[in-house]
C-alpha positions as CSV (number, residue, x, y, z in Angstrom):
1,M,-17.1,23.8,8.6
2,P,-15.8,27.4,9.1
3,I,-12.0,27.5,9.1
4,R,-11.8,28.9,12.7
5,L,-13.7,25.9,14.0
6,L,-11.6,23.5,12.0
7,L,-8.4,25.1,13.4
8,A,-9.7,25.0,16.9
9,K,-10.9,21.4,16.6
10,H,-7.4,20.2,15.5
11,Q,-5.5,22.7,17.7
12,L,-3.8,24.3,14.7
13,I,-2.2,27.7,14.7
14,C,-2.0,29.7,11.4
15,S,1.3,30.9,10.2
16,M,0.9,34.6,9.5
17,S,3.4,37.2,8.4
18,K,3.2,40.9,8.9
19,K,0.3,42.5,7.0
20,G,1.1,43.0,3.3
21,D,4.2,40.7,3.2
22,C,3.5,38.6,0.1
23,Y,6.8,36.7,0.3
24,D,6.2,34.9,3.6
25,H,5.5,31.5,2.1
26,A,7.1,32.0,-1.3
27,A,9.7,29.3,-0.9
28,M,7.2,26.7,0.3
29,E,4.7,27.7,-2.5
30,S,7.4,27.2,-5.0
31,W,8.3,23.8,-3.6
32,N,4.6,22.7,-3.5
33,H,4.2,23.7,-7.2
34,S,7.3,21.7,-8.2
35,F,6.1,18.7,-6.2
36,K,2.6,18.8,-7.6
37,V,3.7,19.2,-11.2
38,E,6.7,16.8,-11.2
39,A,5.5,14.1,-8.9
40,I,1.7,14.1,-8.4
41,H,-0.1,15.5,-11.4
42,G,-1.8,12.7,-13.3
43,E,-0.8,10.0,-10.9
44,R,-3.3,7.4,-9.6
45,F,-2.4,5.4,-6.5
46,Q,-4.0,2.1,-5.6
47,T,-3.3,2.5,-1.9
48,R,-2.3,5.2,0.6
49,D,0.9,3.2,1.0
50,D,1.7,3.5,-2.7
51,A,1.3,7.2,-2.5
52,K,3.6,7.4,0.6
53,H,6.3,5.5,-1.2
54,H,5.9,7.7,-4.3
55,V,6.2,10.8,-2.2
56,F,9.2,9.5,-0.3
57,D,11.0,8.5,-3.6
58,Y,10.4,11.9,-5.1
59,I,11.7,13.8,-2.1
60,E,14.6,11.6,-0.9
61,V,15.8,10.1,-4.2
62,Y,15.0,12.7,-6.9
63,Y,14.5,16.1,-5.3
64,N,17.2,16.0,-2.6
65,R,19.8,14.2,-4.8
66,K,19.3,14.6,-8.5
67,R,17.0,17.5,-9.4
68,L,18.8,20.7,-10.6
69,H,18.3,23.6,-8.2
70,S,18.5,27.2,-9.3
71,K,19.9,28.3,-5.9
72,L,22.8,25.8,-6.4
73,G,23.8,27.2,-9.8
74,Y,21.6,24.6,-11.6
75,L,23.5,21.7,-10.1
76,S,22.0,18.8,-8.3
77,P,22.5,18.7,-4.5
78,E,24.9,15.8,-5.0
79,A,26.9,17.6,-7.6
80,F,27.0,20.8,-5.5
81,E,28.3,18.9,-2.5
82,L,31.0,17.2,-4.5
83,K,32.0,20.5,-6.1
84,N,32.3,22.2,-2.7
85,V,34.0,19.5,-0.7
86,A,37.4,20.6,0.5
């Protein structure tokens, strides 16, 4: 099915930046890469529910609390918060 029909069928609107702006989705693309490499690649899930729990654990437990982030000076979000509290 052509993309235009698919978008119309599901009432989706494309996110577009100005012409030639290659950095529009750079942050999201970087996150998607990390997610796929660290959480999904090579995994096999028995059920959709198993996959949902795995994704939740990766995002809420690991990525948002423990994973080192370059933008935070290679600290985990928890360590960054503790360091910067009053």
